[in-house]
C-alpha positions, 0 to 999 in steps of 0.5 A, a space after each residue: 807852536 808852529 813847525 816849518 819845513 822848507 823845500 825846493 832849493 837847489 842849483 840853478 843857472 842864471 836866468 832860471 827858476 825855482 819854486 820853494 815851498 814851506 810846509 807848516 804844522 799847527 792849527 793856527 797857520 791860516 791866522 798868521 802872516 808868513 815870510 821868506 828870508 834869506 842869508 848869504 855867506 858872511 851877510 846878515 839874514 834879510 827879508 825877501 817877501 811876506 804875505 798876509 794871513 789871507 793872501 790878500 796882501 804881499 810885500 817884497 824887498 826891492 831886490 826881488 820885486 817883479 821876479 819873485 812871487 809869494 803865495 800861500 794855500 791855507 787849506 794845505 798849510 803851505 806857503 810858496 816862493 816862486 823865483 824867476 830870473 834868478 841872479 848869482 846875487 840870489 844865492 843864499 840859504 832861504 828861510 820860512 818865517 811864521 809871524 806868530 808871537 815870538 816868530 817861528 823859523 824853518 831850518 832853511 833850504 839852499 839856493 845856489 845860482 851859478 853857471 
């Protein structure tokens, strides 16, 4: 069982930055890949970024490549998403996912990019 709690969302102007964090409970956190997804109003949930259990491999959606960075700290059971050069199109609820068997999701955190 893995419980995930996201934080760090908010309102930011275009071109600004935000750092999202996901805190995980569960002894096996460091053995699972982790990811970030987002869902904008009226749209399907989409993949944003993922990181391997060790942190040695990362993956990004083309839409965020070069602007977002995913990282993890297995000692603190956290995964982060550093977002820079934000655009209005990045506005969405951002969800943390643990790629354990069956998958676990957090409750989401709202990111709004607007002037």
